[in-house]
C-alpha positions, 0 to 999 in steps of 0.5 A: 580096295577093290569091290569084289561085288563089281560087275565085270562082265555087264561093265565090259558089255555097257562099255561095248554098247556105247560104241557105233557097232557096223557088226552083226547082230544086225539091230545094232543096238538099237531097240525094234518098233516091235521090241516089247518082247525083250522083256524078261517076263516073256522068257518061258519055256513050253508051257500050256499055250505056247508050243513045242519047236522040235514039234510044233502043233499051234501057235509056232507051227502057225508062225513057220507057216507064215515064215515060208509064205513071206519067203515063198518057200514050201516050208519053213523051221525056226531055230533058236541056234543061229545058222549052225542048227539049219546048216546041220539038221538041213544038209544032213537030211539032204546028204545021207550018209556016206553021200558024195557032196561038192563044198566050195573050200570057203565054207563056214566051219559048221559045214564042216561039222555036218560033213563030220556027222555025216561022214560024207565023201567031200569033194573041196572046190577051191574057192579064189582069193582076192590079192589085194584084199586076201579074202576068198570069192565064190568059184565060178559056175565052171569051176564046179565042172559038169555033174558027175553022178545022177544025183549031185549034191552041191552045197553052195556058200552065198553070200560069201562073209564079205557079201559076194554072191555066188553063181549058183552051179544048177544043172540037170541032176543038180541038188543045191544046199545054200549055206545063205547064212548072210543072206536072210535079207535078200529079195526083201527089196529089188535092190538087194540079190534075189532070194536063195530059193529063187536062184535054183536052192532045194534049201536055204539055212540063214542066221538072221541075226547077221543083217536084221534086227532080231536076235542073236542066235536067231535062224531058219532053214527054207525048203522050196518044197515040203519035207514030206519024209520027215528028214528034216524034223528027224535030225531037227529033234535030235540036234536041236535045242530042248530049251527054246528062248521065246525072246528070240522066238517072239523076235522072229515073229515079229521080224516075219511081221515086218517082212510082211508088210514091206522092205524094212528100209532096205531099198533106201539103204542100199542107195546110202550104202553105194554112195558111201562106196564111192566117197570111199573110192574118191578119197583112194581106198579100195572097196571090195563090193564096189570092185565086184559090182564093176566085174558084174558080180552080185554084192550085198549092201549090206558089207564094207570091205575096205583094203587096208593094214587091219590091225592098224585101221582097227586102233584108229576105228576103235578111238573113234568109237566104231567096232567093225564086223571083222579084221584081217590082214588086209582088209577090215569089213562092217556090216550095215543096215537100214536098222543101223539109222547112219546119215551121211555124215556118219558116213563121212565120220567113218571114213575119216576114222579109216585114215588115209587108203593102204593096204598092207604087205601080207608075207604069207599068201591065203593058202591052196586047199591042202592034200588029203590023206583020209576023210574027215571022220576017219581022222577025227576019231583016230587017236591024236597027239599035240605038237609044236607049230613049228614041228607039224609038216608033212603030218595029217591034222587031227583038227581043223585050223580056223580063224575066227571071225570068219570061221572058215578052215585052213585046213581040216581033219584028214589033210596034210598040213603043208607049209603054206598052211602053217605060214599062213597061220603064223601070219594070223597069229603074229596080227592077232587073229584068234585060231580055232583048233591051234592050243598055247602050250609051253614053249608056244603054239601047238596043233593036233595031229593024228597019231602014225 
């Protein structure tokens, strides 16, 4: 008879923790040097002697000032809601309600949430797709075009989920917000790309847990200057949690202390990463980061993306005890870093688990930007109904369709559901990808559309 007192979630977590974790969070399951904050004793609330994250005036205010100084920023805000709160609060303070904002199409769904809340007039900028790996690349500077207003707001995503660094589309009259969720470690060593603020960003949002040794949901918002009008503080209080985790905040303090003291091992790690890319290519694999570096594009050495039949490779990796960050139709991506403690033999073991090189046949291409029938906020608030996926061609989407990971919408509310989008969605579902906004109903998958 089964023991109903068992702990299925705890047991599943225990099994998962025993694997070689090449995915976020960036501590990779290894206890940090200053890891004593993980004790439940320190899971505190805003009691006397601590501080308020929504209106810091004591120890958290001091920590924010140290964080800003460590990054060379004018101001910093600590997040226990990952990069989502920094993206939302920061960008809504930066772009007022109804503002025209230019955004690359490979933006994360948190950017879509900001566009919805801000009721922005979004101009989507095309993001080219790599034909082999099937992943979006950042638009080149000329794809943005010249500024069209006296104050042109551009929201850049850099680096991409796979670690490709964008050319900052700066210029006279341009103000730049960078969703740098995966770039919190930039600037720690000369072998890494420069930090976004050094590239002309006015704001930069980070999910530090992507690549650094902090707990999941640890994030930052950084500003080049201060926040004299209090716009960021205002949105932070509206959107931020009233119960911040002091375990996460203590982890952030430990990270800031480490950043003040040195490069965290990133210099030595980047040499190792490039050796791994070269070894993989000598075995016949195609490596996205090595390919882009040869083209003169800057990349994040914390990412390792190999062209492969994702589903088949994932099975081999699992059998060998590896868990990657993401598996796509034509590629598999790993997150690595100095905290992973990988040695040369670990890299060889990983390449052995990948097996022989190969590129799958993808029957549906990554879709173009669909035409817009109405603004995002208008479509979101319209009456809607659910229909079978097979019957929605030509109708207006009421919900975003977002493969996860990486959380980049294929279609957003207000856009017309064209067949290329539907074909790609069907391909992903056949491969087992989870798509937010796609519901399992009677007779198969269903999509929310705007009432005619």
